[in-house]
C-alpha positions in Angstrom: 101.2 120.4 85.9 103.3 117.2 86.2 107.0 117.5 86.5 108.0 113.9 85.4 108.3 112.3 81.8 108.4 109.3 80.8 112.5 109.5 80.6 113.1 111.2 83.8 116.0 109.2 85.5 115.0 108.3 88.7 117.4 109.5 91.8 119.4 106.5 91.2 119.2 103.2 89.4 117.9 100.3 91.3 119.1 97.0 89.7 117.1 93.3 89.4 118.4 89.8 89.3 117.2 88.9 85.7 120.1 91.4 84.9 116.9 94.6 83.7 117.5 98.1 85.4 115.2 100.3 86.9 116.6 104.0 85.6 113.4 106.2 84.5 109.9 106.6 85.4 109.2 104.7 82.5 111.4 101.9 83.1 108.6 101.8 86.6 105.9 101.7 84.9 106.5 98.9 82.5 108.0 96.7 85.5 105.0 97.9 88.0 101.7 97.0 84.8 103.5 94.0 84.9 103.4 92.6 89.0 100.5 90.4 89.0 96.7 91.3 91.3 98.3 89.5 93.8 102.1 91.9 94.2 99.5 95.1 93.8 97.7 93.5 97.2 101.0 93.4 99.2 101.8 96.3 102.0 105.0 97.1 100.1 104.2 97.1 96.3 100.2 99.3 97.8 102.5 101.9 99.4 106.1 102.2 96.7 102.0 102.5 94.3 100.8 105.1 95.8 104.6 107.1 96.5 105.2 106.6 93.0 101.4 108.5 92.4 102.6 110.7 94.6 106.4 111.1 92.7 104.5 112.3 88.9 102.1 114.8 90.9 104.6 116.6 93.3 107.9 115.9 91.7 110.1 115.9 95.1 108.7 113.0 96.6 110.5 110.8 93.9 113.2 110.4 96.1 110.8 108.8 98.7 109.3 107.3 96.3 112.3 105.6 94.6 113.4 104.2 98.3 109.7 102.4 98.2 109.6 100.8 95.3 113.6 99.6 96.4 111.5 98.0 99.6 109.7 96.5 97.4 112.1 95.1 95.8 114.2 94.5 98.3 111.7 93.0 100.0 110.2 90.3 96.8 114.3 89.6 96.6 114.2 90.9 93.0 117.4 92.9 93.3 120.8 92.6 92.0 123.4 92.2 94.7 125.4 94.7 93.6 122.2 97.5 93.9 122.2 100.5 96.5 
């Protein structure tokens, strides 16, 4: 049984340069659905997606998954300056 739901809050928000903020599992899913095939093939995005899939099965992995997501966003220079 999954511990996380689409409206589950992330351990910390991820403000993006475009003004959006990723705050929930649903926000993550929406953001990832917009990645191009080329982006999804990059190692940092593959790692972030894998870790998020793990977190969906085991909620204790959510924090490390979001750290990986933050790293992927940083690699592509998508995080706002005030991101944690």
